[in-house]
C-alpha angles and dihedrals in degrees: 000000000000091000092049093048094043090055091057113095134172114247113275096245093055091044089055091052092051094046092049100051130057089206089063090059088052089053090052089048090054090052091048091049091053091049090049090053090051090049092053093048094045096047093044091050091048091054091047090052091050091050092050092048098043102033099031094238125172118240111279094020116118122216096229089047093067119109092199134025131185104262092222091053092043091058103032100050099054090037096054091035089054091050093052091044091051094050091049090047092055092049092049091047090057091048097041109020094170121097113256113245116236124207095264094051092042092056094041099048112008105043092249097308113145136169112250093200090049090051092051090051093050092048092049092048090050092051092050094045092052091038093060092047104263110156097248135117127243094220094091089055093047094053094040095053097040093045091046091055090046091051093052092048090051092048090050087057091043091233119191116263094257093048093047090053090051091050091052087052089051091056093052092043092053091048095051093042090053095044096052101027087238116120095178091051090047092053093049090046088057092050101040102038109021106030094030098225146015122278131178093230091051098049099082098042095047093044092049092048092049093048095048092043089055094046094049095045092044091050092051100036119359111229132195132163093238107230104102121160108250091210140005111302120216114213112205130193094262089053090061091052092047089048088064089051090050088052091053093047091046091054091053092047092045092053091047090048094052092046089046092059090050091049091049091052090049093050092050089050091052090054085066091219120157114259089250093058099047093074089049089060090042091051091049092052092048090049092052091050090048090057087067097036121009088191089080092070125100120350097320103247091134094049091050090048091049102119094205097050093100092052096052121109119271091245091055093047090047090052092051090047096053095041093048090053091049093046093051093047093049094044095053094036093054092053108264113148121244144078142265099236101103093027089057090050090056094045091049092049091051091047093050091050090050092052092049090053093048092049091049090053092049097040106027095169093063128075119244116174109210091201092056093046091048091056092045091048096048092051095045096049092046090050088056096046102035102024121219104111094190090048091058092044092055092046087059093046095047096045097046104024089214113132096189091050088050089056090059090045090053091054092050093045093050092050093045094048095045095048092046092049094050099038099037110008099209143083118218092267096047091043088059089051089051091053088053091052099259119136101207117123099185143359092274108133109262096143091093089063090057090047092052096076134170089249091061094047104039128102114242098196097080126160119222135189130198112257090231091065113118122240090243092053090046092054091051093050096041112034121190111286095024093100139341097232141000128208117237122211131191129235091282092051094253124140112273103169143287130284118211106216091219091054092052092051092047092054097083099145097080113017093168096062120096123264089251086093092064100037118131136189095020090156098037115086138144128229122218092238095055115117119232094258093054091047093052090052091052090051090049095049093046093042087222131149093205134018136190121248114221131189094239142343089251102049097028093198110167113239103160152340132246129190123213092228093057093045092051091047091053091046092051092046092052091047090053090048091053090047090054091049090050095053094037098245095136 
C-alpha cells in the first residue's frame, strides 16, 4: 500500500502552483483539517460500536460511565480482546518489523515523512484496544492517522521540508480540535507538540486545519471534554496559591506515571512472555480492576461525563483515582495501543477533586470548589505527561468558558511543565523515544543534522604518504605552502596519523628520521556516517583543524578529509536556512 501511494504524485503544473503560493498551503491545510474531522468521527463511532457489541451498551451510554458491569463481561472482553490483539500484533511484527513513526518523530527526524500504511495500522490497533476496554486514549490514533494522511498528501505535492512538517502539524491539530471540541487547543497542540515551535508561515494553515477539523467532527459527532462548571466559579486568592501546589503535585504524579509505564513494560519483558500473550495478561488485570470500578475502562470519557462524580465520597473518588492509574500503566505496559492524553485528564480531574475534599476537611471555614480544582488538576497533570502547556490551558478555557478559572489553570500548568522539564526532561512521547535509544526531546527539526553527515561534506581527493617516509623526503615532496596537512598511512594502507607540513619543515634537527616523530591525531578520526554535531565534537576534543575520514574504526582505511572550518560553515549555513524557514523568509 505504501509503495502504491508513494508512487502517486500530483501533476507537475499543479505542484508548482502549490509550492509557489502560501495560500495553496492553507488550502491543503483546510483539506487536511476536514479529513482529520472525519477520522475523529469515524474512529469514535467505531469504538462506540465495539463497546455496544462487546459490553451490551445502550446507544448514548459510555463504557467508563457505568457504575456497574457484569463481572464475566468485565474480565472476558479485555482478556479475549487482548489475545486477539496480541496474535495480530505478532503477525504484523513479522510483516513490518520496523517501529512505526509517529508525528513527533516524523517531524523531528524525517522532515514530516510518515508511512500511511503504518498510520492505518496504529489507528486500527488503537480503536481495538479502546474497544475491548483497555485503559488507553484514542487521541494517539487520531493524530497518527490524520497526520499520516497529511504527510502523504504533502509528499504527493512534493512540498518542501518545512511545509511538509507544517502539514503534518495541521493533521494532528485537526484531530485534537475535533476530539476535544477545542479548536484553539488543537492549533496549539499542533505548534507545541508536533511542529515544535511557532512560525508566522505556519499560523494560518494550522489554525484553519484546527477550525475545520473541529467543525467537521462536531457536525458528525459532537465532542466535549465533559467537565463543565455547573455554575459560576469564584476564584479566590488562596485558589491561585493552591493552583501552584496542584501544579507541583501533578508534575510528581506525571513523572511517576511515565516511569510506571516504563517499569510495567520492563516487568512484562522479564516475564519472557511472547508479545501475543502480554496483552492477554494486561487485559486480565484491567478486567479485574473493572470489576471494582468500570470507570477505569477505555479512555475515560464516560467517567469524566459522569454528572455525579463530584458528589461521590472521597473514598470512592480515591479508589477510582488509584485504579485508573493502575489500569493505564498496565494497559500501555502490556502492549495495548493508545495514549495517555485523555486518561491523564481524568486522573488529574480525580486528583483535583480529591485535593479539594481533603482541604475542605482540614480547613472547613474556607471555600474549595471541587469543580474548579478538577479542571486545574486535569490540565496540570496533562501538561506534565503530554507537554504543551498552552494546549492544556486552552482546553480548560474552551471547555469551561471561565477566564478566571483559566488564570488558575495557567499557574498550575506553568509550574507542572517547568518542574517536569527540570526534574525529568521528557514528555510521555519523548520518554518512549528515550527508552528506544533516541535522543530527541521535542518535534523540533533535528533530522537535517543527521542528514548532514561527514560523508556528504568530506573531500575525496586526499593525498597520503607512507609513515616510513623520512622528514627530509617529506619536505622535498611537500614544500611549505603546498598543503596544510598530509595523511600518513602504515604498511597495510591504514590510517596512522596526520603530518602538518609546517611541523615537518620546523623539525630540522634530524631530517633522516621518519615522519612518525611529527605525527598528530593518530587516535582522532571521523567516520562517514557521523552527523555534523558529532564531527564538531571530535574536532573540538582533538583541537584539530582537519581530520581524516576512515571507513571504520577497525579497518581505518582512509576515504576522505574534512576541515573544521568547512564543517562549521556548512553547519552555520544550514542553521540560517532553518531560521529562514521558521520565520517564513524563504
